[in-house]
C-alpha positions, 0 to 999 in steps of 0.5 A: 746188899747188892754185890755192886756196893763197894767195900769200904766205911759207909754212913748209913741212915736209920729211921725208927717207926713205932706206935705212939700211946694213942695208937698212931705210928710214929717215925723218929728223926733220921739217925746216922751211923757209920759202918764198915761194909766188906765185900765178898772176895773170891780171888784166882790164886793160881792158874797153869795150863797145857795148851798147844796150838791145834790141840786139846788141853786143860787149864788148872785153877785154884780159887781162894775164898778171901771172905767175909762169908762162906760160898756154896756150890761154886763153879768156874767158867771160861769167860774168855771171848775170841777163837783162840780157846774154846771150852769143852764143858760149860763149867767146872765144879769147885764145891763149897769153899770156906773163909780162907779156903781154896778150891780147885778145878781143871777146865778142858779146852781146845786151842784153835789150829790157826792160833798164834803161840805165845802168852794169852790172858784168859778170864774166868767167872766164879758163880756161887750161892751166898749164905742167904741162898742168893746166886752171885758172880765174880768179876772176871778173874784173869790169868796169863797162860802160855800156848806152845807151837803146834805139835810138829815132825820133820822127815829126812834121810829119804832113800829108795830103790825103786824100779819099774816093774819091781819091788823096793823100799822107801826108807827115811827118818821122822823126828819129833820136833815137839813140843809134846811127846808122841805116843804109838806114832805110825807113818802113813804114806800116800801120794805116789803113782797109782801104778805103785802099790803101797800095800797096807800103807802104815809103818809103826814107829812107836813112842817119840820123846821130844827131839827123838827120831825113828826110821821107817822102811816101807815095802813098795811094788811098782808095775811095768806101767809106771814111768821112770823118774822122780816122784812126789810122795807125802807121809802123815804121822798119826800118834796119840797125845798126852790125853791119849787122843788120836792126832795127826800131823800136817803132811810131810812131803818128799821125793824119791826117784823110780829107776828105769826097768832092767832085766832080771838076768844079763846074758852072755854066751860060750860055744855059740857056733854050730856047723851046718849038719853038726851040733854044739852045746851052747852055754848061756851064762846068766847074771842075777842083777836083782837085789835078792837071792832067786831059787828054782830056775827053770829055762825053756829054749825055742829055736826055728828051722834050720836049727833044732834042739835035743835038750830045751830045758835046764834047771838051777837050784839057786843064784844069789844077788849078783851071782852067775849060773850057767845053763846049756842047750844041745843045738843042731843045725841041718846040713843045708843050713846057710851060713848065717846067724840064727836066734836061740830064744829062752825064758826063765821062770823062778821063785822070789824070796817071799815065794812068788813065782816070776816069768822073765820076758823072752831073751834072745841070743845069737847062734852062728851057723858055720860051714859044715865039714865034707862028708866023703872023698877028697876035700877042695884043698887036697884036690888043689895040692894034688893038681899042684904036684901033678903040674910040677912032675909034668913040668920037671919031665918036660924039662929033663926030655928037652935037655936030653934031646939037645945032648944028642 
């Protein structure tokens, strides 16, 4: 009987064919009888889904055989047309289902990235064999399933201490905005200037439940070729979904500022005056302007004629961030050196906490060459005093002599 026949009470007409006594084939008059026709009923008893925009998911189905006959080798197929849901397998087995029994199947699907979240009507078709071995298909079995919004993350609390030519960090907070938990989440930073070294480019966040946040602090090194100013960057969160599949978030933008370059040390001096023909220990005070403790500071000084150095090197074991140290150089000036300011130049080699050795640019401080002391005889000031005394004596003698002559 065709599956298209509707169930219900139907009048059937029969004709009996038989052989007569003379061997002829005879036919009876039409015989009418009313019978009840029961149509095979396979229904969708329950349907639940785990569906998210842009993600793989599953639909769990329970199919019930309401009879009146056994169904064999049943399978279920997603019958919904359109781009929202795509089956990842052509069909899923339900097996043989007895009357008033159920069969279950899990249908893997992918939800399109362009799909809108919300409820969707989804249709399925069950294919089976009846007791006669004929293949039969049900009419579409429909269910309403909810599609959750796509997995999203947010970026906040962005901070950085980047400067031209220095190492620094970019830090921030990533929040899992749901709707699903994320496993083995990793931040991938990209998009900064090509003169900025991002190193490995990844920072592990771990597992993030819905609404949970984690912070990252990412080491960055800028070269001297990068320009100071604001820079746009972006992060992507890689993670595993509930099925263990590797997924990636949409790009999350952020902005950091790269500060202008600065000298590793600020420099001041003490005793930076040298008399012509003499010497002086010039003290140079270095202040560590960086953020790290520095070790093994080796300073090397340079001067030109008429200055010379009897000690041109200085060593300091360590200086903390913001700390001061004093280095000293013995500077001499020739006797013929004119009175003017002369440069004293030096550079400093040092070790950073990670063991890297750095060499500063050349620093320059002013050394004032002053007038030297006379090397013998009577100086200018004593001679002037002596002349004044002689003049005073002569004037006194002259006045006294005139008075004596007048009295005579």
